[in-house]
N, C-alpha and C positions, 0 to 999 in steps of 0.2 A: 638295397634300400639305403645303405650308408652313402652310396654314390648319389642317389637321388636327393638325399638330405643335403649333401654338400652343394650340389648344383642349385637347389632351391635357394640356399643362402647366398650363393654367388649372384643369383638373379634378383636379390633384394627381398626375398620372401621373409617375413617375420614369423617365426615358429614359436608359439607360446604353449608350454606344457603345464600339466597339473593345474588346469583352470576349468573345472567342470561347469557347464552351463546350468545355472539354477533359475534363470528367469529370461523370458523373451519379451521384448518391448515392441508393441505393435502400434501402428498408426493407420487405422482403417484396414485396407487390404494389403498393407505392406508391413514388413518387419523393419523397424528402424535401428534396433540394436539388440544384442544379447548381453546378459550380465553373468559374471562369475564373481560372487562375493560383492565387493565394493567396486570392481572394475567393470567399466562399460565399454563394449566393443561395437562401434557403429560402422555400418557399411551400406552399400547400395544393393548388395546381393548376398545371400547366405545359402550355404550348402550343408545339409546334414549328411554326414558320412561317418557315423559313429560305430560301425560294425555291430557287434552283438548288443551294444548299449543304445542302438537307434530307437528301439521301442519306447523305453522310458523318456528319452530326450524328445522324441516326436510329440509326446503329450504336452510339452511346454510350448509347442507351436500350435496346439489346438487340434492335432490330428494324431490319434494313437495308432501307430502302425503295428501289426501283429508280427514283429520280429522277435524271435526267441533265441536264447543261447543254446548252442549245441556243443558240448564240451568234448574236446579230443585230448588225448594224452601222448606224451613223447618220452622215450627212454634213450638217453645218449650213452653210448658205450665206446670203449677203445676202438680205434680204426682197425678194420680188417680189409683184406684184398677182395674187392667186389667190383666187377667191371662196370656195372650200371645200377641205377635204382631198380629195385625189384618189389613187386607187389605179391604178397602171399595171400592169394584170393581166399583160400579156405579159412585162414585165420583172420582175414581182413586187417592185415598189418602191412604197412609200407616200410620198406627197408631202403634207406638212402645213405650212400657213402659220401661223407664230406671230407674236407682237408684234414681235419684234426679229430674226427670222431665218426662213428656210425650211428645213425638215428633210426630208431624204430618208432612208428607212430600209428595210432589207430583209435578205434571206438567212437561212438557217438552217444553221449549221455545228455539227456535233457533234464536240466536242473536249474538252480537259481543263477543269478549273475555273480558267480564267485568261482575261484580257481583252486579250490582245495583238491587234494590228491586222494583218490580212492586206491588204497594199496592192492585190492583184489584185481582191479582192472590193470594196474601197472604190472602185477605179477603175470597176468595172462599175456600181455604184450611181450614182456621179457622172455617168456618161455616159448613163444611161438616159433622162433627160428630153429629150435631143436628138432622139429619134425621135418625140416626142409634142407638144412645145411649139415654136411658131414662134419663131425668133430667140433660141433658148436660148443663153445665154452663161454657162458655168460659172465659178465663182470660181477665181482662181488659187491661193488658199490657204484651202481649206475647213477647218472644224474637224471632226475625225472622232472617233468613239467606238465602243465596243462594250459590249454588255450580255448577260447570261446569263438565259435563260428556263428555268424548271423543267419538264422534259418527262417524261412517263411512257410506258410501253410501249403502253398502250391509248388514250392521248390524253385521259384523264379525270383530274380532280383527285383528290387523296388527302385525305379528310376523315373524321374520326371519332376514336374512342378508339385510342390507340397500343398495339397488341398487347394483352397481358393486364394492362397497368398500369391501375390504377383511377383515377388522377388525372393522367394524361398524355394529351395529345391532339395532333392534327396537322391542319394545313390548308396544303396546298402542291400543286404540280403543275398550276397553272392555265395553264401554257404562255404564250401570247401574250395572254391575257385576264385577267391578274391584276388590273389596275385596274378593268376592266369588272365582274368578278365579286366584287370585294372586299366591297361592301355586303351582298349576299345571303349570301355565305360567312360574313361576320362575324355576322350574325343567327343562322344555323344553328349555328355552332360555339359561340356565346355561350349559346344555349339549352341546348346539350348540356353545357357546362361548369358553368354557374351553376344550372340547374334540372334537370339530368339528363334533359332531354327529347330523346330520339332520334327524329327524324322519319324515316319510311320513305323519303323522297326522298334521304336520305343513303346508303342501302344500296349503290347502284352505285359509290360513292366510298370504300367501306370499305378501310382499309389492309391488311386480311388477305386481300383478293381475290387478291393476287399469290401468296401462299402457297398458297391453294386451287388456283390455276391450275397451280402446279408439282406439287402433289399429284395433280391429275387427269391430268397428263401422264405 
């Protein structure tokens, strides 16, 4: 990710952080600008890719997508010798050896858009390797964290044109596979935005499928 950030800057991309979108300016069937406080960002095309926050932000475009946050937890420990990442299926905990630490990650908690830590869940993740690894000695002071995954009711991503807007698009809802699916998602959504090429393989991920489902019910 750091390398991607550097390359984007080299290519002239302007990255603006800490600028939540609080208003969307529309002109007929097109979005003319988005606003963050007193700052106006005008463009000829807009892509909503806000992860777990895509649901609330999509309402500003006039289309509320049912993207909900699924919270996962991580526990970083001192590095140990482990040949490859390991998934402890019974405990539902992923064990990943990194250069400077060993990361344990797991759980799926559906809650609000916040990243507070539940010590009970952290404790369960930290204890999990004891049943699988010999002579496991957990750290006395592990570093803990939480992150939010963008979840959808049917488990599929949401990709395509955003409602009836002609120049607004969305790519979100990749759940736990955001990094894995990022390259192919980027190619598909880029072709749609830049060349107006809609590939049939995007049809199952259409944003309006939730509206159709409600209508059918």
